[in-house]
OpenMM code with the backbone's topology and positions (N, CA, C; nanometers):
from openmm import Vec3, app, unit

residues = "MET LEU ILE ILE TYR GLU HIS TYR LYS GLY THR GLN LEU ASN PHE PRO VAL HIS LEU TYR ASP ARG LYS LEU VAL ALA GLN ARG VAL LEU ALA GLU PHE ASP GLY HIS ASN GLN HIS ASP LEU ALA ARG LYS TYR GLY TYR SER GLN LYS TRP ILE GLN MET VAL VAL ARG GLU LYS LYS ASN ILE ASN LYS".split()
positions = [
    Vec3(-1.1956, -0.6230, -2.0732),
    Vec3(-1.0758, -0.7008, -2.0800),
    Vec3(-1.0825, -0.6923, -2.2420),
    Vec3(-1.1874, -0.7472, -2.3018),
    Vec3(-1.1550, -0.7642, -2.4460),
    Vec3(-1.1349, -0.6812, -2.5633),
    Vec3(-1.1424, -0.5608, -2.4865),
    Vec3(-1.1288, -0.3644, -2.5252),
    Vec3(-0.9707, -0.3611, -2.5358),
    Vec3(-0.9116, -0.4029, -2.4237),
    Vec3(-0.7559, -0.3766, -2.3847),
    Vec3(-0.7051, -0.4949, -2.4560),
    Vec3(-0.7451, -0.6377, -2.4726),
    Vec3(-0.6755, -0.6944, -2.5306),
    Vec3(-0.6243, -0.6808, -2.7228),
    Vec3(-0.7561, -0.6464, -2.7915),
    Vec3(-0.7629, -0.5966, -2.8867),
    Vec3(-0.6887, -0.4642, -2.9220),
    Vec3(-0.6716, -0.3820, -2.8176),
    Vec3(-0.5996, -0.3028, -2.8443),
    Vec3(-0.4312, -0.3232, -2.8304),
    Vec3(-0.3968, -0.4296, -2.7327),
    Vec3(-0.2732, -0.4431, -2.6762),
    Vec3(-0.2428, -0.5989, -2.7250),
    Vec3(-0.2925, -0.6427, -2.7824),
    Vec3(-0.2308, -0.7718, -2.8217),
    Vec3(-0.0716, -0.7728, -2.8718),
    Vec3(-0.0127, -0.8857, -2.7958),
    Vec3(0.0959, -0.9242, -2.8536),
    Vec3(0.1867, -0.8172, -2.7905),
    Vec3(0.1645, -0.7185, -2.7171),
    Vec3(0.2428, -0.6026, -2.6635),
    Vec3(0.2392, -0.6582, -2.4715),
    Vec3(0.3784, -0.6268, -2.4381),
    Vec3(0.3994, -0.6781, -2.3164),
    Vec3(0.3783, -0.5472, -2.1976),
    Vec3(0.3287, -0.5512, -2.0948),
    Vec3(0.2465, -0.4480, -2.0261),
    Vec3(0.2723, -0.4712, -1.9023),
    Vec3(0.2944, -0.3612, -1.7849),
    Vec3(0.3226, -0.3943, -1.6841),
    Vec3(0.2490, -0.2935, -1.6098),
    Vec3(0.1650, -0.3710, -1.4906),
    Vec3(0.1326, -0.2866, -1.4053),
    Vec3(0.1585, -0.2967, -1.3019),
    Vec3(0.1628, -0.1710, -1.2007),
    Vec3(0.1862, -0.1417, -1.0663),
    Vec3(0.1454, -0.1982, -1.0111),
    Vec3(0.2163, -0.2904, -0.8776),
    Vec3(0.1431, -0.3747, -0.7876),
    Vec3(0.0688, -0.2790, -0.6785),
    Vec3(0.1390, -0.1466, -0.6426),
    Vec3(0.0327, -0.0869, -0.5724),
    Vec3(0.0192, 0.0436, -0.6703),
    Vec3(-0.1308, 0.0757, -0.6579),
    Vec3(-0.1811, 0.2305, -0.7386),
    Vec3(-0.1237, 0.3405, -0.6320),
    Vec3(-0.1431, 0.3489, -0.5314),
    Vec3(-0.1190, 0.4371, -0.4509),
    Vec3(0.0567, 0.5004, -0.3924),
    Vec3(0.0907, 0.5879, -0.4014),
    Vec3(0.1756, 0.6588, -0.3416),
    Vec3(0.2179, 0.6171, -0.1739),
    Vec3(0.3300, 0.5621, -0.1793),
    Vec3(0.3607, 0.5007, -0.0822),
    Vec3(0.3728, 0.5945, 0.0670),
    Vec3(0.4095, 0.7171, 0.0371),
    Vec3(0.3724, 0.8367, 0.1282),
    Vec3(0.2669, 0.8740, 0.1963),
    Vec3(0.1627, 0.8365, 0.0738),
    Vec3(0.0507, 0.8647, 0.1065),
    Vec3(-0.0316, 0.7743, 0.1975),
    Vec3(-0.0040, 0.6619, 0.1624),
    Vec3(-0.0159, 0.5170, 0.2062),
    Vec3(0.0161, 0.5538, 0.3993),
    Vec3(0.0982, 0.5627, 0.3764),
    Vec3(0.2061, 0.5659, 0.5419),
    Vec3(0.1297, 0.6440, 0.5892),
    Vec3(0.0590, 0.8083, 0.5406),
    Vec3(0.0219, 0.8672, 0.6249),
    Vec3(-0.1525, 0.8382, 0.6638),
    Vec3(-0.1857, 0.7731, 0.5679),
    Vec3(-0.3188, 0.7361, 0.5635),
    Vec3(-0.3373, 0.5884, 0.6749),
    Vec3(-0.2387, 0.5122, 0.7420),
    Vec3(-0.1837, 0.4117, 0.8109),
    Vec3(-0.1967, 0.4742, 0.9058),
    Vec3(-0.0923, 0.6017, 0.9497),
    Vec3(-0.0967, 0.6334, 1.0814),
    Vec3(-0.2441, 0.7339, 1.1468),
    Vec3(-0.2849, 0.7725, 1.0591),
    Vec3(-0.4354, 0.8365, 1.0835),
    Vec3(-0.5102, 0.7396, 1.1346),
    Vec3(-0.5126, 0.5782, 1.0431),
    Vec3(-0.6485, 0.5169, 1.1004),
    Vec3(-0.5839, 0.3882, 1.1797),
    Vec3(-0.4504, 0.3807, 1.2151),
    Vec3(-0.3805, 0.2894, 1.3241),
    Vec3(-0.4447, 0.3272, 1.4437),
    Vec3(-0.4788, 0.2080, 1.5429),
    Vec3(-0.5423, 0.2123, 1.6662),
    Vec3(-0.4604, 0.1242, 1.7334),
    Vec3(-0.3707, 0.1051, 1.7048),
    Vec3(-0.2726, 0.0116, 1.7905),
    Vec3(-0.2759, -0.1526, 1.7977),
    Vec3(-0.4120, -0.1405, 1.7188),
    Vec3(-0.4484, -0.3128, 1.7040),
    Vec3(-0.4959, -0.3783, 1.5752),
    Vec3(-0.5047, -0.3138, 1.4634),
    Vec3(-0.5216, -0.2962, 1.3492),
    Vec3(-0.4468, -0.3031, 1.2040),
    Vec3(-0.3021, -0.3636, 1.2284),
    Vec3(-0.2003, -0.3975, 1.1578),
    Vec3(-0.2496, -0.4728, 1.0696),
    Vec3(-0.3157, -0.5920, 1.0611),
    Vec3(-0.3705, -0.6689, 0.9547),
    Vec3(-0.4176, -0.6314, 0.8680),
    Vec3(-0.5339, -0.5777, 0.9467),
    Vec3(-0.6853, -0.4893, 0.8480),
    Vec3(-0.5683, -0.3785, 0.7591),
    Vec3(-0.4969, -0.3044, 0.8042),
    Vec3(-0.4668, -0.1864, 0.7411),
    Vec3(-0.3604, -0.2746, 0.6165),
    Vec3(-0.2729, -0.3616, 0.6399),
    Vec3(-0.2012, -0.4374, 0.5515),
    Vec3(-0.3261, -0.4947, 0.4484),
    Vec3(-0.3693, -0.5471, 0.4851),
    Vec3(-0.4961, -0.5660, 0.3696),
    Vec3(-0.5636, -0.5109, 0.2736),
    Vec3(-0.5897, -0.3724, 0.3603),
    Vec3(-0.6765, -0.2757, 0.2840),
    Vec3(-0.5799, -0.1971, 0.1842),
    Vec3(-0.4468, -0.2110, 0.2356),
    Vec3(-0.3576, -0.1254, 0.1137),
    Vec3(-0.2637, -0.1732, 0.0351),
    Vec3(-0.2458, -0.3438, 0.0913),
    Vec3(-0.2256, -0.4405, 0.0197),
    Vec3(-0.0528, -0.3893, 0.0172),
    Vec3(-0.0367, -0.3715, 0.1653),
    Vec3(0.1297, -0.4248, 0.2110),
    Vec3(0.1155, -0.4954, 0.3110),
    Vec3(0.2452, -0.5490, 0.3587),
    Vec3(0.2466, -0.6483, 0.4494),
    Vec3(0.2445, -0.5531, 0.5580),
    Vec3(0.2348, -0.6653, 0.6964),
    Vec3(0.2352, -0.6113, 0.8297),
    Vec3(0.3792, -0.6069, 0.8668),
    Vec3(0.4423, -0.6219, 0.8213),
    Vec3(0.5936, -0.5793, 0.8764),
    Vec3(0.6207, -0.4351, 0.8189),
    Vec3(0.5325, -0.3765, 0.6612),
    Vec3(0.5753, -0.2557, 0.6564),
    Vec3(0.4902, -0.1773, 0.7160),
    Vec3(0.3863, -0.2000, 0.7581),
    Vec3(0.3130, -0.1138, 0.8303),
    Vec3(0.3637, -0.0967, 0.9828),
    Vec3(0.4245, -0.2257, 1.0191),
    Vec3(0.5089, -0.1868, 1.1897),
    Vec3(0.6611, -0.0953, 1.1614),
    Vec3(0.6835, -0.0997, 1.0309),
    Vec3(0.7748, -0.0042, 1.0180),
    Vec3(0.7306, 0.1090, 1.0156),
    Vec3(0.6228, 0.1641, 0.9450),
    Vec3(0.5662, 0.3174, 0.9132),
    Vec3(0.5514, 0.3201, 1.0556),
    Vec3(0.4864, 0.2881, 1.1351),
    Vec3(0.4368, 0.2676, 1.2915),
    Vec3(0.5928, 0.3322, 1.3791),
    Vec3(0.6583, 0.2198, 1.3846),
    Vec3(0.7811, 0.2788, 1.4622),
    Vec3(0.8504, 0.3670, 1.3938),
    Vec3(0.8839, 0.4050, 1.2998),
    Vec3(0.9583, 0.4997, 1.2486),
    Vec3(0.8870, 0.6320, 1.2915),
    Vec3(0.7171, 0.6668, 1.2971),
    Vec3(0.6788, 0.7473, 1.3487),
    Vec3(0.6621, 0.8041, 1.5016),
    Vec3(0.7204, 0.6780, 1.5794),
    Vec3(0.7353, 0.6509, 1.7109),
    Vec3(0.8731, 0.7301, 1.7325),
    Vec3(0.9675, 0.6929, 1.6620),
    Vec3(1.0505, 0.7610, 1.6494),
    Vec3(1.1134, 0.8796, 1.6297),
    Vec3(1.0109, 0.9456, 1.5641),
    Vec3(1.0425, 1.0748, 1.4770),
    Vec3(0.9930, 1.1869, 1.6461),
    Vec3(0.8800, 1.1268, 1.7210),
    Vec3(0.8303, 1.1782, 1.8336),
    Vec3(0.8712, 1.1843, 1.9618),
    Vec3(0.9884, 1.0943, 1.9347),
    Vec3(1.0558, 1.0699, 2.0669),
    Vec3(1.1732, 1.2229, 2.0737),
] * unit.nanometer
topology = app.Topology()
chain = topology.addChain("A")
for resn in residues:
    res = topology.addResidue(resn, chain)
    for name in ("N", "CA", "C"):
        topology.addAtom(name, app.Element.getBySymbol(name[0]), res)
């Protein structure tokens, strides 16, 4: 942390909230989803349960 401080002190830095591409995370969620683990997936990937539900719902709609 001190190295970063010394190098960037006085500079405003912005870091992304999510380090993963949303499409990649959606693919992983769909692969790991078992019907009962929305909360675990949301915590694992740092997204809301509502977003996880949306991804699963969209996949179901595409498959119909």
